[in-house]
N, C-alpha and C positions, 0 to 999 in steps of 0.2 A: 542527166535529171541536176539542176543547178547546186550546188553547194552553201549557196546564198541562204541566208536568215529567210523565213517567209513572212513576207506583209500579212499581221491578220484583218480578215476581211472580211463583214458583218453586214448579212445580207437584211435587210428595212425596205420597210413600202416607201418605196420609189430610188429606190437603186441602193447600193454598195454603200456603207461606209469605211474608212479607214482613220489613224490617226498619221499623223505628222508635226515634228518635232523641228522647229524651224529654227536655224541663228539669222539676226538681219543685221546688217552695215556690213556683211561680209565681203573680202574680193570680187568673189564671185556667184552667179547663181548656176547651183548644179544639187545634184541627188548624188546626198553623202552615204546613203547605206539603209540599212535594215540592222534595226536593236530592238531586242526588245518586242518583235511584231510590228515595233512604228516606223517610219518611214522619217528617214534624217535627213533633212536638205538646207541649201543655205542659200539666200537672197541676199545682194545688195541694197535694196531699198533698207529705208531703216522704218522702225517701228515703231512711225508715229501719223496720224490722223489715216489711220488703213494703210498707209504704202505699203508694210513689208507684207499684210495681208490681201492686197491683189497682186503683188508678186508672184506670193506662193501659189496663186489659181494660176497665173501668167505662165509662171513656169514647170510649174508639171501639166498644161495642156500644151503646152509646145515640146517637151522632153518626152510625154507617154502618148503626141498625139489625139490628144482627144478635145473635142470643142470646147471652148471657155463654156458657155451655155450649158455644158451637160455636169460641169464644177464647181460644186457651190461649200461654201465653208459654213460648217451649221454649231461649227462648240469651239471654242477657245477663242475667242474676239481679240483676247488682250494677253492670255497666258505665250507661253513658247509653244506647247502644244496645240494642236491645232484636229479640230472633225471635218472630216471633207467624204461629203455624200456625191459620190459620181452614177449617173445615170445614164442608159443607153449601150453598155459595154456588160459583159458578164463577169464572173469573178477571177475565172481563168484567160481570161483576156490581159484585166487592169495586172495579174500577178507575172502573165508574162510581159506585157507593157514595161511595166515596174523592171524585171529583170533586165531586156534588154536594156534597158535606160543605166543599168550599172555596169552593167558592163561590155558596153557597147561603145567606150572612148568618149566621144566628148559628152557630155552632158547636158549645156543646155553651154548660154557666154551672157 
């Protein structure tokens, strides 16, 4: 059993929903951890013209091995905290993918 804090995952019609706290204009694209049920991540893209939001989806897709088409930003287009909806995966699979990404060494590029 993992000692990592748990990502808060909610089931909604159309898929699972979780929150991500984003630091844009970072040195690296990476998942940084889970705090208070929220996934923290860093992206190199600037927070202008939706570039950081696109990077969030791309980094999540690559890091968690989920197709981009299965990820949708459903809230928080402007604030640092985003709401992400994911389909085609169970809550247990999502939690395991996050756990593996956070403990598996390289977290993105």
